[in-house]
N, C-alpha and C positions, 0 to 999 in steps of 0.2 A: 087485699092488703092495702095499707095506707099508701098514698101516692109517693111520699118521700120516706126513705129509710134512714138517712144520715143527715147530720147538720154540721156546719163548720164551727171552728173555734170562735170565729168572729160573732156568729149568731148567738152562741151560748154566752159569750162574754156580755153581749148586750142585754140578754135576759137577766143575768146576774146583776149588772150595774143598774138596771131599771127596777130591780127587786120584783121581777115577775115570778109568778108561781111556776116552778119547775122542780121536779125531783131528779137528783143527780146521783148515779150509782157508780162507785169505783169498783171495778171488777178485776183489778190486777191480780195475777196468779201465776205461779210457776209450778208445773207438775212435779219437778224434781225437788223443789223447796216449798212445800205447801204453805208455810207460814210467812214467806218472804213478802207476799203481796200486802198483807196487813201491816207488816213492819214498815214497808215503803209508804203506805197510807199514813201511818202515824208520823212519819218524817215530813211529808208534804202531800197535799191533795188539793183538788179544786175546791173553792169556797162552796160550802153547803153540801158537799158530797158525803154520802154514807157508804161504808164499805160493805160489800157482799162477797162471801167466800165461796169458791166453786164447790168445795167438798161439803161444807156445812150448810150453805144457804141455797145453792143452785143445783144441788144433788141430794139424793137420799142415801141411806146407808147401804153399801154394797152387800149383797147376799149371794147365794150359790148361783142364781140366775138373775138376769136383769142388767148385767154389765157393770163396768167399773164406776160409772157415773149415772146411776138410775135417776129418774125424775124424782124430785123432792115430794114429800108429803105436802099436799096442797094447803092443808090447814097451817102447817108450819111456815110454808112459803108466803101465804097471805099475811101472817103476823109479821114476818120479817119485812115484807114490802111496806106494810102500813107503818111500821116503826121507822122505815126509811123515807117516809113522806109520800109514798105512792098512793094516789087516788085515781079513780077511773077517768076523770075529766081534767087531769093535770098532765102536761107533757112530761115524759120521762126521758132522760138522756143517760146512756150507759157508755162507759169508756174503760179501756184497759191500757196496757203500756203502749199500745200502738200496733200490735200484731193483728188484733181484730177478733180472734177466736173466742176469748172469754166474754167480750162485750156482745158478740153475736149469740152466745149461749143465753145471756141474760135477756137480750132482745127476743129470742125465740120463746123463752119461757113466759115472758110477759104477753107476747102475741098469742101463745097457746092458751093462756088463762084469760084472754079476752080484752086486754088493754088495746085501745085503738090508736094510741099516739106515743109510740116508742121510737127513739132515734139513737143511732150509734154516732158517737163523736168522731168525726173523721180525723185521723192522725193520732187520736188518743192522747194520753198523758204526755207522750214524747213531743208531739207537735205543739201542744198547749205550753209546755215548759220552754221549748225552743223559741216560741214567740214572746217569752217573758211575760205571759199573762199571770194574773194573781194566783198565788198558791198560799196555803195555810197549813199549820200543823194542828189546828184546833178542830176537835170534833164538833159538828154542828148541833145546835139545839133545834131539832126537827119537830115540826108540828105533825102529830100522828095523822096518817092518811086514812081514807076509807076506800078499800079496794074490794069490789064485788067481783068474784071470779065467775067467769062463764067459759068453761072449757071448750076448746075447738077439737073435738074428738077426731075430726076428719083429716087432721094433719099429722097423725102418728100411725106407725105400723109396728106390730109386735112380731115376735119370731114365728108365730103361726102363719101370719100373712106372708112373711118372707119365704117360709117353707113352700107355700102354695105357688109363689112366683118361681122359685127354684125348680119345682117339679112340674111346671107348665100348667098348673090348675088355675092360675090367675095371671093376667097380663100386666106387666110393669117392667120398667127398666131400673135395675139396681145400679146406683152410682156410688162407688167407693171413693171417699174424699181424702184418703190418706196419701202419703207420698208414694211415688211409683215403686220404690224399692220395697216398701212394706206390702203394697198391693200384689206384686209378683212373688212375694215370699222370700226375697233375697235378704231382707233385714227385718227382724221383729224384736224390738227392745223391750216390749211390755207384755204382749198377750201370750196366751198359752201355747199356741202353735202359729207358725207363719202361713201366709196365704191370704185368700179372700173368699167371699161367699160365691158359690158357683154361678156363673153367668154375669157377674158384675163387671161393669166397665169402670175405668179410672179417670177421675177428673179432680186434680188436687185443689184443696180448699184455698191454698195460698193465692191462687190465680184469681180469686174474687177481689183481691186488693192490689193496689199499686201504691207503694210508699205509704202504707198505712191507711190509705183512703179506699173506700168502696168504689169499684168501677161504676160508671153510669150504666143506665139500662141498655143502651145501644151496644156498649162493649160487652156486657154480660150476655146479651143475645148472640153475639158473634162466637162466644165461647161454646155455646150449646146449639149452634146453628144446624147440626145434623139431626136434631130431634124435632118431632112434631110437638107443638105447644099444647096439644090436647092429650098427648101421651101420658099415661100414669108413670110417675117417677118416685122412687124411694131412695133417699140419700142416707148414707151411713158412714161412719169412720171407725175409730177404735172404741170409743165409749160414748158417742152421741154429743160431743162438744164441737170438734172441728168440722163436723158435717153441717153445723148451723150456718156458717157463711155460704155454703153451697145452696142450702135451702133458700136463704135470702136472695142470693144471686139469681136463682132460677125464677123466683117470684118477680124480681125486678125485670127479668127478661120476658115476662109475660106468660110463663107456663101456668096452666090452670090447675093441674092435679099433682101436687108435690107433697110428699110425706117424709117425715124424719123417722128413722128406726132408732129410738132413743138408746136401746141396749147395744146396738151396733155390733161390731165384730167380736167384742169381748163377751157379749151375751151369746152370739151365735156359737162360738167355740166352747161355751160352757156345757153344751149338750153333746154327749158322746155319739149320738146317732147322726149328727150333722156331718156332711162332707165339706171339704174345702178344696179350692183350686190353687194351683201354683203356676206361675208364668203369666204370659199375656196372650192375646188373641192368636199370635203366630205360633206359640208353642205352649200348650196348656196340658197339665196333668191333674187328675182328680185323685184324692186319697181320703180315707176315713180318718177321723180324729182319733188318735190313740189315747187310751186312758192313762 
C-alpha cells in the first residue's frame, strides 16, 4: 500500500491553486436519504470535484446474495472513474461530509482496481468549509481520464472463504466493524437478523478517525496491538462500506494480510444455512438463521 493514505486541506488547496493534475471525487452520501449527497453537491462542492454515488457508482445492484452494497460492475466503474478524470498516474483525492466511511469506500475500490495514488481528504467537506476554502456550485468540465484496471484479487474474501474460517478449515481473524450494539445483536436497524458471524471480534470503524481525520500509523497500531501483524485478517461490516476504514487502518498499522468481505453481514445472513452469534465473548449464544 502507498506510504500515505490521507492529505490535508492545505495540500489539496495548493494543488488546485497551482492547477496541478488531480482528480477529486465528492462521495457525500446518507444511507437514510440516498439522494441528499448529490443535492448537497449541486449546492456547493470543492472546485473540480465530480460526484460519485454510493448506490449507483460505488456499488452494484443488490441481488439475493452479495449484500446490500455489492461491488460494482468494473466496466461501469471504469467508465465512471474516467468520466470523473481518473487516470492511473494522476493523484485522486476522495472526500465525504467528514465522517470518513464513504470516502474510504471510494479509496478501497480504487485501491482494489489498481490505482497507486489515492488519498482521503482529512476532515472532508466539513473541515474544508470551516476553513472557508473555495467552494463552487458549478459542475466541472473534466478532461476524460484513462484508467487501466488491475484487480487486486488477494484483498477480498467471499462467503465461501468466510465459511471455511467459521468452520475451522482456514485460519483468519474475523473483525466486525459495526457498532458494538449491532455486533452483540442488541440493535439491528437494517439487516435480516441481529447478531454477528460466529467467531468474529468487534472493532468499531469509527475509531479509525478522530475529528474526521484518519489516525496516524502509530495510533492505528495501538488499536490492534493484540494481533500479530502477519496474522490473516478479514474485515466486514453490514454491507462492505464501513469496514473499509478498518481495512485502511490495519494496513496503516503494518498488517500484511488483510482482506475485505465485500458482501459482509448482509450477505452472510442471506444464506439460510449460516449460523450467527449473539452476545460478546463473555456471554455468547449461537442460533440458526430462521427463514
